[in-house]
DOKOL-656146 format. One record per residue: residue number from 1; residue in three letters; x, y, z of N, C-alpha, C, O in turn. Coordinates in pm, 1 decimal, decimal comma. Atoms other than C-alpha are relative to their C-alpha. Example, Ala and Ser with C-alpha at 12.3 -4.5 7.8 and 13.67 -1.06 7.14 Angstrom:
REM DOKOL-656146
   k   r      nxx      nyy      nzz     caxx     cayy     cazz      cxx      cyy      czz      oxx      oyy      ozz
   1 ala     89,0   -119,0      0,0   1230,0   -450,0    780,0     90,0    120,0      0,0    193,6    118,1     66,5
   2 ser    -82,0   -119,0     -6,0   1367,0   -106,0    714,0    -77,0    109,0     73,0    -26,1    219,8     89,9
//
This chain:
REM DOKOL-656146
   k   r      nxx      nyy      nzz     caxx     cayy     cazz      cxx      cyy      czz      oxx      oyy      ozz
   1 unk    -96,7    106,4    -22,1   4023,3  -3318,3  -1746,1     25,3    -23,1    148,4     31,8   -137,7    193,0
   2 unk    -26,4     14,6   -142,8   4089,2  -3248,7  -1378,4   -114,8    -75,0     67,8    -90,7   -159,9    153,6
   3 unk    113,4     67,3    -62,5   3736,4  -3360,5  -1285,6      1,9   -149,6    -26,3    -30,5   -228,1     62,9
   4 unk     -8,6    142,5     30,8   3783,9  -3693,4  -1462,6    105,9    -68,8     82,7     84,4   -179,4    132,3
   5 unk   -108,2     56,6    -81,0   4112,3  -3754,4  -1283,5    -42,7     -8,1    145,7    -14,4   -107,2    213,1
   6 unk     46,2      0,5   -138,7   3955,5  -3659,6   -949,5    -97,4   -114,6     24,0    -88,1   -183,8    125,4
   7 unk     95,6    109,5    -13,5   3669,8  -3904,0  -1004,1     67,8   -136,1      1,4     32,2   -223,4     80,6
   8 unk    -75,0    125,7      1,8   3909,8  -4183,0  -1092,0     75,0    -20,6    130,5     78,1   -131,4    183,9
   9 unk    -75,9      9,9   -125,2   4121,1  -4107,4   -785,1    -92,5    -38,7    114,6    -58,7   -126,4    194,0
  10 unk     93,3     30,5   -108,7   3819,6  -4112,7   -552,1    -51,1   -144,2    -12,2    -67,8   -212,7     88,7
  11 unk     40,2    139,2     18,9   3703,9  -4441,6   -704,8    107,6    -96,4     43,5     78,9   -200,0    103,3
  12 unk   -112,5     83,6    -42,8   4048,4  -4587,4   -648,7      7,5     -5,5    151,6     36,0   -111,2    207,9
  13 unk     -5,4     -2,7   -146,8   4036,5  -4478,8   -283,4    -99,4    -97,3     60,6    -66,1   -172,0    152,6
  14 unk    103,4     88,6    -53,4   3712,3  -4663,7   -220,7     39,0   -145,6    -23,0     26,2   -229,3     66,4
  15 unk    -42,7    135,7     32,6   3840,9  -4973,9   -395,2    116,4    -42,9     89,2    116,0   -153,8    142,7
  16 unk   -118,0     33,1    -80,8   4174,4  -4963,0   -209,1    -37,6    -20,8    146,5     15,2   -111,5    210,7
  17 unk     36,7     18,1   -140,5   4010,2  -4919,9    131,9    -79,5   -128,2     19,7    -66,9   -192,8    123,7
  18 unk     74,5    126,2    -10,1   3774,6  -5212,3     63,9     95,9   -118,1      1,2     81,0   -209,8     81,9
  19 unk   -100,7    106,9      2,5   4069,4  -5435,1    -26,4     78,5     -1,2    130,2    101,7   -107,4    187,9
  20 unk    -75,4     -9,4   -125,8   4264,2  -5309,6    276,1    -81,2    -56,4    115,9    -28,0   -129,2    199,8
  21 unk     85,8     49,9   -107,7   3968,0  -5382,3    504,4     -9,6   -151,5     -3,2     -7,7   -215,8    101,8
  22 unk      9,9    144,9     11,8   3938,1  -5737,2    369,6    130,6    -68,1     39,4    129,0   -171,1    106,9
  23 unk   -129,8     60,7    -29,3   4310,4  -5809,8    397,1     33,3     12,6    148,2     77,0    -84,1    210,6
  24 unk    -36,7    -23,5   -139,4   4360,1  -5656,2    740,5   -109,9    -42,9     97,8    -84,9    -56,7    217,5
  25 unk    108,5     50,4    -84,6   4021,1  -5770,4    871,8    -62,8    104,0     90,0   -131,6     67,3    185,2
  26 unk     61,7   -101,7    -83,2   3916,8  -5437,4   1019,7    -53,5    113,8    -86,2     20,7    174,8   -163,2
  27 unk     64,6   -104,8     77,4   3671,7  -5191,6    869,5     43,9    138,5     47,3     60,2    229,4    -34,1
  28 unk    -36,8   -130,3    -55,0   3771,7  -4906,2   1102,5    132,1     47,9    -59,1    144,0    164,4    -97,0
  29 unk   -129,2    -37,7     55,9   4130,8  -4907,8    979,2    -14,3     36,3   -147,8     50,3    129,8   -195,1
  30 unk     23,7    -31,4    140,7   4009,6  -4912,5    618,6    -61,7    137,6    -17,6    -24,8    211,4   -108,9
  31 unk     62,5   -132,3      5,9   3791,6  -4608,1    682,2    101,8    108,4     33,0    102,3    214,0    -30,4
  32 unk   -103,4    -97,7    -35,1   4082,9  -4426,6    848,6     95,4     23,2   -116,7    134,6    136,7   -143,8
  33 unk    -88,1    -12,5    117,0   4303,0  -4497,1    546,9    -70,4     79,6   -109,4     -9,2    165,8   -172,4
  34 unk     75,8    -71,2    102,2   4029,3  -4374,3    312,5     -9,4    149,0     31,5      5,8    232,3    -57,8
  35 unk      8,7   -141,1    -39,0   3986,3  -4050,4    508,5    134,0     68,7    -23,3    138,1    179,2    -77,3
  36 unk   -133,1    -60,1     17,4   4362,2  -3985,1    507,7     32,9     20,5   -147,9     81,2    127,0   -186,4
  37 unk    -30,2    -11,0    143,1   4399,9  -4053,3    135,2    -89,5    104,8    -65,5    -44,9    176,9   -154,7
  38 unk     91,1    -99,5     54,3   4093,8  -3839,9     58,3     47,9    141,2     32,1     44,3    228,9    -54,2
  39 unk    -50,4   -132,2    -37,4   4237,0  -3543,8    251,2    124,0     37,0    -80,8    139,0    151,5   -123,4
  40 unk   -118,6    -25,8     83,1   4567,9  -3577,7     66,5    -40,9     32,5   -143,3     13,7    124,4   -204,4
  41 unk     45,9    -24,3    136,7   4384,6  -3596,6   -267,2    -64,1    138,1    -12,4    -39,3    209,0   -109,8
  42 unk     59,6   -133,0      2,5   4179,1  -3287,0   -184,8    106,8    108,2      1,8     95,8    208,1    -69,2
  43 unk   -109,1    -97,3     -9,2   4498,1  -3101,2    -92,9     74,1     11,5   -133,2    101,5    121,9   -180,4
  44 unk    -74,0      0,3    127,3   4678,2  -3204,3   -413,3    -82,5     64,7   -110,8    -32,6    150,4   -183,6
  45 unk     82,4    -55,8    106,4   4387,7  -3124,5   -643,3    -33,6    147,1     25,6    -52,4    223,5    -69,1
  46 unk     18,0   -142,1    -31,2   4328,4  -2795,4   -460,2    121,4     81,4    -41,7    108,1    192,4    -93,2
  47 unk   -122,5    -67,1     44,4   4690,4  -2702,6   -523,9      6,1     11,4   -151,2     46,2    114,6   -205,0
  48 unk      3,5     -5,0    147,0   4653,3  -2792,3   -890,2   -100,5    103,5    -49,3    -76,3    174,5   -146,9
  49 unk    100,8   -100,2     36,3   4338,8  -2581,5   -906,1     58,7    140,5     12,6     38,6    225,1    -74,5
  50 unk    -63,3   -129,8    -19,8   4533,1  -2287,4   -765,1    102,7     31,2   -107,3    112,7    144,4   -154,7
  51 unk   -102,0    -20,7    103,4   4812,2  -2335,1  -1012,6    -62,6     38,1   -133,9    -13,3    127,7   -202,5
  52 unk     63,2    -26,2    129,0   4578,1  -2338,7  -1312,6    -83,3    127,8     -1,3   -102,6    188,4   -106,8
  53 unk     82,8   -120,4     -4,5   4362,6  -2049,2  -1192,5     78,3    124,6     36,8     25,2    235,4     28,6
  54 unk    -81,3   -115,6    -37,2   4647,0  -1825,0  -1078,2    -14,4     40,9    145,2     47,2    138,6    187,8
  55 unk     15,4    -28,3   -142,4   4537,4  -1828,0   -713,7    123,3    -52,2     75,0    194,3   -138,6     23,6
  56 unk   -111,0     54,5    -78,9   4797,6  -1883,8   -440,5    -19,1   -151,0     22,2   -125,0   -195,0     67,2
  57 unk     11,5    146,3     -2,1   4869,1  -2258,1   -447,8    -33,7    -52,2    139,3   -125,8   -132,4    154,7
  58 unk     23,4     50,7   -135,9   4885,8  -2316,3    -71,3   -139,0     37,3     50,0   -207,4    -43,7    112,5
  59 unk    131,7    -43,9    -44,5   4574,3  -2112,4     -4,6   -109,5    -82,9    -67,0   -204,0   -126,3     -1,2
  60 unk     97,7     78,4     73,9   4379,9  -2295,0   -274,2     -4,0   -144,0     51,2   -111,5   -202,4     65,0
  61 unk     -6,9    137,5    -49,6   4500,4  -2633,5   -145,3    -68,9    -13,5    135,8   -147,8   -105,5    156,8
  62 unk     61,8      6,7   -132,6   4399,8  -2561,9    214,8   -150,2     27,3     -7,1   -228,6    -36,1     63,5
  63 unk    141,2    -32,4     14,3   4069,0  -2407,9    108,4    -78,6   -119,3    -54,3   -185,8   -151,3     -3,0
  64 unk     67,5    116,0     57,1   3974,8  -2708,1   -105,0     -9,0   -113,6    102,3   -112,1   -180,1    112,8
  65 unk     -0,3    104,6   -102,9   4073,3  -2947,9    174,7   -102,6     30,2    108,1   -176,3    -58,7    150,8
  66 unk     94,1    -38,3   -105,3   3871,7  -2754,9    432,3   -144,8    -13,9    -46,6   -228,3    -68,2     25,7
  67 unk    136,7      8,6     52,0   3560,6  -2729,2    214,4    -39,9   -146,6    -21,9   -151,5   -186,3     11,4
  68 unk     28,7    141,7     22,0   3582,9  -3097,0    115,0    -23,1    -75,7    130,3   -114,3   -157,7    140,3
  69 unk     15,8     66,3   -129,6   3627,8  -3210,4    474,7   -130,7     41,3     67,1   -200,3    -42,2    124,8
  70 unk    125,2    -47,2    -59,7   3338,8  -2993,5    593,9   -120,7    -61,7    -70,3   -216,6   -102,9     -4,9
  71 unk    111,6     58,6     75,2   3111,2  -3120,2    315,5    -18,0   -147,1     33,6   -130,9   -193,6     48,8
  72 unk     13,5    141,7    -32,8   3189,3  -3482,7    393,6    -47,7    -18,7    144,2   -121,4   -112,9    173,5
  73 unk     48,3      7,3   -138,2   3134,9  -3420,1    764,9   -148,7     24,9     10,2   -218,6    -45,5     83,1
  74 unk    143,5    -29,3      1,5   2793,1  -3266,1    701,3    -77,1   -116,4    -62,4   -182,8   -154,7    -12,4
  75 unk     66,4    113,3     62,3   2702,6  -3552,2    466,8     -6,2   -119,2     95,9   -107,1   -189,7    100,2
  76 unk     -1,4    108,6    -96,6   2803,5  -3802,8    735,3   -107,2     23,6    108,0   -180,9    -68,3    143,6
  77 unk     97,4    -29,7   -105,3   2591,0  -3627,9    999,3   -143,5    -14,1    -50,9   -230,3    -64,0     20,7
  78 unk    134,7     14,4     57,0   2288,4  -3613,0    769,1    -34,6   -148,7    -16,6   -145,0   -191,5     17,3
  79 unk     24,2    144,0     18,7   2325,0  -3983,8    681,3    -24,0    -67,5    134,4   -109,5   -155,3    145,6
  80 unk     16,8     60,1   -132,5   2358,3  -4071,2   1048,6   -135,8     36,3     60,3   -198,7    -45,8    127,1
  81 unk    130,5    -43,3    -53,1   2047,5  -3868,8   1138,1   -114,8    -72,2    -69,8   -216,7   -102,4     -7,8
  82 unk    105,7     66,4     75,5   1844,0  -4035,0    863,6     -4,4   -149,0     30,9   -112,2   -208,4     31,9
  83 unk     -7,4    146,8    -20,1   1960,7  -4391,1    939,5    -59,6    -43,4    131,5    -60,7   -162,6    162,4
//
């Protein structure tokens, strides 16, 4: 269930940033909003993961956020190197 909710949330983020970019007329601001919302979502879902698994909530939240941010950074660098 958590994975389905996470997927829906991430899809909403992409949709919301696209709309924001069109309304505000700047892609950079839309990307910044998407990054911020993604980090918040990773933190929230990491905390939920900790709660359901019995791990310390704050530790789980920060760990999930850090791993997610690192993975997206590596993916960005790989895409930039290939492009």
